[in-house]
N, C-alpha and C positions, 0 to 999 in steps of 0.2 A: 596686575589687571590686564596686561597685554597677553598673558598666557591663557586666560579663560576662553577667549574666542577660539584659540587654536585647539584647546581641549574639546570644546563643543563641536567644532568642525571635524575633529578626528572621530568623536563618537558618532556623529551623523554619517560620516563616511563608512564607519564600521557597520552601522545598522543597514545602510544601503547595500553593502556587500553581502550581509546576511540575507537580505531580502532577495538578492539576485542568485544566491547559491542554491542550486536545485536539489530537491529530494529525489533519490533514485530508488526504485523498487526493482529488484532483479530476482527472477525465479527461473531455474533450469532443472528439469526432472532428470536429464541425462547425467549430470554431475552432482545431483542432490544439493543444489545451491539455493538458499533462501537468504536474501540480503536486503537490508534497508540502510541507506546511507544518506547523509546530508553533507555532501561535498567534503570540505576539509574540517567541518565541525565535529562530525562523529559518524558512527555506524553501528549496525547490529547484524550479526550473521549467525545462522543456525548451522551447527556442525553435525552432520550425519555421518558417523563412522561405524566401525564394527562394535565399538563400545557404547556406552550410554549417550543419550542425546545431550549435547552441550551447546552453549552459545558463547559467542565472542563479541565483546562490545568495545567500543573505542569512543572516548569523548576527548576532543582536542589531542593532548599528548599522552593521555592515560589509557592503557589497554588492559583488559582482563578477560579470562576465560573461566566459565563456571558451568557446572552441570544444571540442566533444567530441573526446577523443583516440581517434579511430577508427584501427584498425590497431595495429601494435606501436609502443609508445613507449619500451619498455625495450631493453636490449641484446639482441642476437639470442641465443636459447637455444642452447647448445651441445649437440649430441647426446651422451647419456651411454652409455657402454658397459655391457653387462649385468654386467660384473664389479664395477662400482662401485655398482650398485643394492643397496639393503638388502633382505633378504627380507621379504615381507609378514607382518605379524603377524596371527594369527587374531583376528577380532572375537568378543567374547563376545556371546552371544544375550541379548536383553533379556528379562527375566522377564515373564510374562503379566500380573502385577499392575501392574508399572511401565508396560507398554504400555497397559493399560486406563486407568491414571491419566492418562497423556499424552493419550490420545484424549479422555477426559472433560474434561481441562483445556483442550485445544484447542477442543472443542465449546463450552465455557462462554465462552471468550475470543471465539470467533466470534459467539456470541449476544449478547455485550456490545457488539458493533459497532453503530453507529448509521448507517443509510443516510439521509442527508438528502435526496438527490435521485437518482432513477433514471429514465432515459429511453432507450428502445430502439425503433428502427424498423429492421426486418429485411427484407432482400430476398435470398433465396438463389439467385436467377437460375434457379430451377426452379419453374415454375408449379404443378406438382402438389404439391411440398413446401410452397409458400406456401399453397395451398389447404387442406392438412392442418393447417398452423399457424394459419390464420385463426380457427377456432372456439376453439382453446386460448387464443390471445391475446385473443379477445373475452371469455372468462371471466376471464382475468387482469385485463383492463381494468375489468370490472365490479367487481372486488375492490379496485380503487384503484391498480393499477400502471399506469405510463405506458409501455405496450408497444403496438406496432402492426406489422402486416405490410404491406409495400408491394410492389405488383406492377410498378411502373414503374422500378425500379432505385434504388440508393442505400441504404447502410446507415449508420445513425447510432447512436452510443452516447455517453451522457453520464451520469456519476454523481459524487456527492460522498459520501464515506464519512468519518465522524469516529470517533475512538477516543482515549480519554485513558489515560495511564499508571495513574491511579487505578482506572479500570474494569478494566484488564487485571490489576492486582494483586488486586483484589477477586474477580475471576473465578478467578484461580489459587488464592486462599485457599479459595474455596468448593469447589473440585474435590476 
């Protein structure tokens, strides 16, 4: 009977650590990196090589690499006749109070997101548009953002966004 409180305390501590472990979304067009990871729990990465598109996944201590299932992998869908389809049910309209709460909660969750790195070099292939964007990007660069307009071609985007389940829960409770 003395062991049960220690087991419960261990499980509670484990859940608290899971809540504090951040989700990280990383994208970099220069190195063709697309990755989603959840701290030490697991991750998912898209591998863009000369060969076919593949993904690499990791959950705790298990890792595997597989090709992306492009196209249909399941059995061919049989066309259904109109007589076998069920009639569509009318959807209830969401009340304005619920819609307002959802918007407020989504806004707070978005504001709880941490952008660790943001890098953008933009070339629209239109010299006039680039000339219009140049002063705007200059102001944004003075405010600390890593943005730039390039007139010689080539667009780059790189960002790292972190979000933890605890911040999401706290933002939802505050909404």
